[in-house]
Every structure is written in structure tokens, then in C-alpha cells.
C-alpha angles and dihedrals in degrees: 000000000000095000093045092048095049092043092054092044091052089047092054093046097042092246091294090137098033091135093069117102130200109223104174143001115209116198120193105192098189095048091040092228133137122201120199114202112200136174134203134187118272090239091062096054096109092047094049092049090050094051099030094122092050092048095049095043092047092052092049092050091047092050091047098189132160089232140083108276123201121192121204118192116194129180114242111231120172109217118170098220094042091046092051092054090047091047091052090056089051091050090056085084087067107053090173089062098043090050094057107026112074119201091257088064090063112080116193122189115193096174126106092300100047116204145153122210127185124193120196143169116285096251092050090047089055091048089052093051091050092050096043091242092157091057091049089049093051090047091051091051094045094048095048104039135045094205123098101252123179114222127199139163124197143172111268115246095329096177107025131276095301097040092258132109095220095069108051118181110255117237114249123217088257092053090051090057094052115108120251120228134212120209113226098204112201122182119275102010122269095342136099120227115205132195137215096034112195117179116231102165124015125342120346113262116231097160124108114259124233121232111270090229088062092058094102105129138042116280130182090212122025132163125200133162137200146111121311104244099175132011118187126181112213137176130222131206109253120224120243109290094007114136101184125125109280094207123094134168133229112202133184115207122192125196131174092284107039146311135275133195117231136189125212123188109194126207128213091278096051106033094095092048092049088058088063091067107111137175113269095029116131111230143170114212138188129201147110126299108213136177113266107241092203099049127046118235091008133114139210120216110212111196125217104167130030127185132177114238145161116254118223111270093204098046116159121194115240103220147122108256126192112244120235108262124241095234139020119263108202110345115063110193116232125227110246114246113240093210091059090046093055092054095044107042137051110270093001121211093339096055115120113251113258116251092228091057102039116128091004137109126216128189108205107194145171134189137198120211144184092246147351102267118069092207093065103021137072137223113247101173137017128182135170144177120212115216116198122183088351095305133101108261112165140000130218125195139160141154112226130217102230095193089232133078116274108244116245093239090056090050089052091049101042105018089235115133138177095271090055095058105030108109094013119126118290122248094252092064097037093050092048088055093045088051088058094043093052097041110129093009133113108243115235127186143148106263088355096191091077098048094040093053089063093046091049096050100039091043095050090061087061095042088252114140120189097208092161121133111263136216128187120211090203090058091045092051092049090049099048100030103037101167104059120124093240139341104233116141095253091048093051090046090053094048094048096040094247119152114233107190105180113011114210094028109113096221095053095038091051092051092048092047090050091053091047089051093052093046092050091047091050088053090050090045094050093049098039 
């Protein structure tokens, strides 16, 4: 659309304003408005100001829409610092690159010969070549700047500092502390290919879908796929004289990386088909991702086309994942003492291992936080018990400095106050150690959805992904003891005869949850 619009505009104006570039078209469907964002060279400022009305009028006539059209003209000025920050936002579309390419590997020259050069590890360089990253980067620069800017990507230091293999650069202490990464290489880059496409509404969708977690900026045309988690039929109040369908649908679609809320407004031809959308259906959808006018930094995904499909059963995330480190940083696990185990748990050290737990490891954990939502709360304590072959093996525990004051209500609930956490290890180091501690284990927690949501969000910022299998003691208790009044931790402890010393302290809650887990598993084992 951008190229066609500018080409027609230049044709109508005889190429007089051929230096103007269209960088973005914003479409607001509900407001029926279109915004054209254009740039021009700094040297042409006086000319643009002189002919602004001609330029704006010519663009509107060229576009020829029955909608309000706004034209924004901005001078293109290449500044190294501003360009670098803008480039980092562009690179967010490539998590594999941002995870391994630090800012110092990006060299920007804003002198007479303007250029940008990015150096990267060999495997990331190969990934970029396969996914035409250089072309995307050149397109980004060309669309957003009028200057002639040279773009290059290269392999970082392939043969040592002097270009020879005999003189490798020694690792400094700082380099030794840097995290290592593992590239999880899925097929086809950061896209999802579906099968068995069957159009429900609009044209069938044969394009690849992007990851939902990559939907971070407005797009005129965006394709995602996933499973319908929630489908809600709503009604809107029609304006006077309006004869449109009053029904509309709010959908939540989940893929392998996250979820996204969507809106679909049917017309008289599609309203019956829209009613067929049901929870659990696998779909691929196409539409526009627009800024939400009511919520800052949020988006609304308006759907145009919806097809049924079959999601890949062997999907593998394409991402850069932090490798498990060789040694612990700040939290050294402690070996569990057998004598204490004998006094605390049924059968003690001499108990025969449960069949259900033989040859398996479980990490039973609990966390305390400054609030209920991981996106605006912090972890202040984390504790865990590792169970190997049905017996307590190691323990893990640390308070965490959240970097923010502990709310008074949290202090009243947990007993943890500011003086307890100030100066304690930061979450980056603690979570790195917990990642190592829980490696190869099934994660177990009471109402695991809450605790895991914090692990997932805080870990993702470090490229740590807790892909472990998960078990929930609340779910297990509901399944095997269906007639209890509720399934809170203290209630389950009371019913199973488990001592809970200090509720809402991670260390005590983790131990109690671990004992609950073993008792439920023994019940399952005895009745298998």
C-alpha cells in the first residue's frame, strides 16, 4: 500500500516531492480515520513548509477514501543515540537476537558516511541469514530515514582479536560471569505453520502465524493462531438510525507462547457463522492490531478473517534460552537431614519409596510476593524442597530484595518487612539459582497457577523458561478427597495431619506442601 500510494502521488505531482517517504499507515476502524505518517530530509524543510497544503491535499486525493485522513509530516534526522533506541525496539521482533547481541555490539556512525553495523555469535548470524534479517533491517532503516545509511551484519570476532586462531582472546572474570545461552531452533523461524485450514469467516488463511508474544506493536495485517480459550457473545448499543448487527464477540486465543484478546464484529452475512465459535476450537485468524484508546500501552485486535485449523502437535519454540549454570551464584542448596525427616514424615528415612515417585525428582516450591499480579509485583521470598525417589533430598531458600518497599498488608500477612529484605540477593541471581535447583524436576506447588505465573514472567526477562512438568497439590486434593469444605493449604494440612508452622512464609509453606504431596501420593500408591 505504501509504495503504491507514494508512486501515484509522485506521478500526480511530477516527482516534485519524490524525497518524501511514507513510514506508517494507522487505521482506526471504529473512528473511521486513517493517519499517514511521512518523513522528509532535513535539507528540504523550507520547501515542505512552503508546499505543505499541496502535499497534504495531494496525498488525500491520491488515497481517495470515505474516511477522515490525517497527514503527519516529520523531518528525518539521523541521531546515533535516538537511532539506537529505535533500533532496539525494532529488534524486539527477534528475541533470539536481543538475547545475544548486547548494545556494545551495535556500532552506529552518524558522521558524513552514516552506517550501522551489528556483530553477533555465529549461530545467530546463521539464523539471521535464514530468516532474511538483513533485508528486514535494511527495510526498517529505509522506511524510517531519508539518509543513505549503510547496513551490515557480521560474525563477532570469528578468529580472535588479530584475525588468527593462535592468539585467542582470554576470558576476563566479567566474561566468565556472563550467562550462556542455548538456541532452541524451531522450524521456520518465529512463525507457526498450521494444517487443515477450513475457512469459517472471510477468506481462508494460508499464511504463517506469528507468535502471540511477538504481537507488541500495531499492525494493519496480523495473523495469529491458537486454541479458543474463551468466547463471549456481547451486545452493543446502536446509535440512532444505525441498522447494523448489535452482536459482537470477544475471543481469547492461546498459542504456545501466550494469549491475546480479540474482537469480532459480524455483519448480516457472518452473524450465524460467528455463533459457531466455541471454546477449545483451533483457529487461525487475521486482522488489525490497533492501539487501545482507553488503556495506555495496550492494543485491540480486530478480526476480519477466521479459519479453523489444526495446530502442530510437535511445535518447538524458536527462542534463545539461558543455559543452566555450572554453579550456584547466591543460594547454595542444603542437604536435607535424615534425622529430621524421620521425625516429620510418615515412615521417616526407612520408608519404602513410593512406586509413583520412583526414579523421579520433584521440586516442591512456594513464593511470597508484594502483590497478586506478577506484572506489577515482586518476589520477596522463595523456598523449595527437592524430593528424589520419594524422599526429601535438598532444600532451597532465600529472601529476595524486591527493590521496592514491602506493602504494609504484606508485612501483616507474612511478617516480612523492609529490613528483612534490604541487602538480600536480587531476583535475577536467586531465580538463576532456582532454575538450576529445579532443572530436571517436576514443579509442585499449592495452587501452582499463582506461583508459576511469577516464575514465568520474571524468568522470561532473563531468558529463563521453566518448561518443567507441573503438578498442583490443590488439584490432587480435590481429586482424591472430593468432599472437603475447601482446599486451602491450612485446611488440607488439618485434614491430612500435616503441621503448618508459619503460614504465608515460603519456607514453611513449601515444607507443608511437600508433606501433603507425599501423603497424597502414598494414598494413590496404596490404592493403585
